[in-house]
VEXVO-821344 format. One record per residue (C-alpha): residue in three letters; residue number from 1; x, y, z; chain. Coordinates in Angstrom, 1 decimal, m for minus. Layout:
VEXVO-821344
[r ALA,NUM,[X,Y,Z],A],
...
//
This chain:
VEXVO-821344
[r MET,1,[0.0,0.0,0.0],A],
[r ARG,2,[1.4,3.3,m1.0],A],
[r PHE,3,[0.6,6.6,0.8],A],
[r PRO,4,[0.5,9.9,m1.0],A],
[r ALA,5,[3.3,12.3,m0.4],A],
[r THR,6,[2.6,14.8,2.3],A],
[r ASN,7,[4.1,18.2,3.1],A],
[r THR,8,[6.8,17.7,5.7],A],
[r THR,9,[7.4,21.3,6.6],A],
[r PRO,10,[6.4,22.0,10.2],A],
[r VAL,11,[3.2,24.0,10.7],A],
[r GLU,12,[3.3,26.8,13.3],A],
[r PRO,13,[0.5,26.8,15.7],A],
[r ALA,14,[m2.0,29.6,15.5],A],
[r ILE,15,[m1.3,32.2,18.2],A],
[r ALA,16,[m4.3,33.3,20.1],A],
[r PRO,17,[m4.8,37.1,20.3],A],
[r GLY,18,[m3.8,38.8,23.6],A],
[r PHE,19,[m6.3,39.7,26.3],A],
[r TRP,20,[m6.6,43.3,25.2],A],
[r ARG,21,[m7.8,42.3,21.8],A],
[r SER,22,[m10.4,39.9,23.1],A],
[r ARG,23,[m14.1,40.7,23.4],A],
[r TYR,24,[m13.8,40.5,27.2],A],
[r ALA,25,[m11.3,43.3,27.3],A],
[r ILE,26,[m13.4,45.5,25.1],A],
[r GLY,27,[m16.4,44.9,27.4],A],
[r LEU,28,[m14.3,45.6,30.4],A],
[r VAL,29,[m13.1,48.9,28.9],A],
[r VAL,30,[m16.7,49.9,28.0],A],
[r MET,31,[m18.0,49.1,31.4],A],
[r ALA,32,[m15.1,51.0,33.1],A],
[r ALA,33,[m15.9,54.0,30.9],A],
[r VAL,34,[m19.6,53.9,31.7],A],
[r ALA,35,[m18.9,53.5,35.5],A],
[r SER,36,[m16.3,56.4,35.3],A],
[r TYR,37,[m18.9,58.7,33.6],A],
[r PHE,38,[m21.6,58.0,36.2],A],
[r LEU,39,[m19.1,58.3,39.1],A],
[r LEU,40,[m17.9,61.7,37.9],A],
[r THR,41,[m21.3,63.1,37.0],A],
[r GLU,42,[m23.1,62.0,40.2],A],
[r HIS,43,[m20.2,62.6,42.6],A],
[r LEU,44,[m18.5,65.6,41.0],A],
[r ALA,45,[m18.2,67.5,44.3],A],
[r HIS,46,[m16.5,64.6,46.0],A],
[r THR,47,[m14.2,64.1,43.1],A],
[r LEU,48,[m13.1,67.7,43.0],A],
[r GLY,49,[m12.6,67.7,46.7],A],
[r ALA,50,[m10.1,64.8,46.4],A],
[r LEU,51,[m8.2,66.5,43.5],A],
[r PRO,52,[m5.6,68.3,45.7],A],
[r TYR,53,[m4.8,65.1,47.5],A],
[r LEU,54,[m4.4,63.2,44.2],A],
[r LEU,55,[m2.0,65.9,43.0],A],
[r LEU,56,[0.1,65.5,46.2],A],
[r ALA,57,[0.0,61.7,45.8],A],
[r ALA,58,[1.2,62.0,42.2],A],
[r CYS,59,[4.5,63.7,43.3],A],
[r PRO,60,[6.1,60.7,45.0],A],
[r LEU,61,[4.8,58.3,42.4],A],
[r MET,62,[6.3,60.4,39.6],A],
[r HIS,63,[9.6,60.5,41.6],A],
[r LEU,64,[9.6,56.7,41.9],A],
[r PHE,65,[8.7,55.8,38.3],A],
[r MET,66,[10.3,58.6,36.3],A],
[r HIS,67,[13.9,58.3,37.4],A],
[r HIS,68,[14.8,55.6,35.0],A],
[r GLY,69,[16.3,58.1,32.6],A],
[r HIS,70,[19.0,59.1,35.2],A],
[r ASP,71,[20.9,55.9,34.9],A],
[r GLY,72,[19.9,54.9,38.4],A],
[r HIS,73,[21.7,57.8,40.0],A],
[r LYS,74,[25.1,56.3,39.0],A],
[r HIS,75,[27.4,59.3,39.3],A],
[r ALA,76,[30.7,59.6,37.5],A],
[r PRO,77,[33.8,59.0,39.7],A],
[r GLY,78,[35.3,62.3,40.9],A],
[r ASN,79,[32.1,63.7,42.3],A],
[r GLY,80,[31.1,65.9,39.4],A],
[r ALA,81,[34.6,66.5,38.0],A],
[r ALA,82,[35.0,66.1,34.2],A],
[r PRO,83,[36.2,62.7,33.3],A],
[r THR,84,[39.7,62.4,32.0],A],
[r PRO,85,[40.0,61.3,28.3],A],
[r PRO,86,[41.5,57.8,27.8],A],
[r ALA,87,[45.2,57.7,27.2],A],
[r LYS,88,[46.5,57.2,23.7],A],
[r PRO,89,[48.4,54.1,22.9],A],
[r GLY,90,[52.1,54.5,23.7],A],
[r GLU,91,[51.6,57.3,26.2],A],
[r PRO,92,[52.2,56.8,29.9],A],
[r PRO,93,[49.1,57.0,32.1],A],
//
């Protein structure tokens, strides 16, 4: 009995879309938007009363999360002095 030739190349499995592209995530975002709208419209006075405290709470959070651009506070040796250029080959250090 002879079997027909089959394609021997491996088939990649289909990758399921991530959570944020699923219908559950879209529903979650829509429900959060509706809840936020009603929370703000019905409790606007309470929300505006908490605004100064939210602004003060944002300061330490910004300090913690926005210092990644400073190379982790790694300072150059010499405490602020300009770094010396590397020696050329053949010159004494």
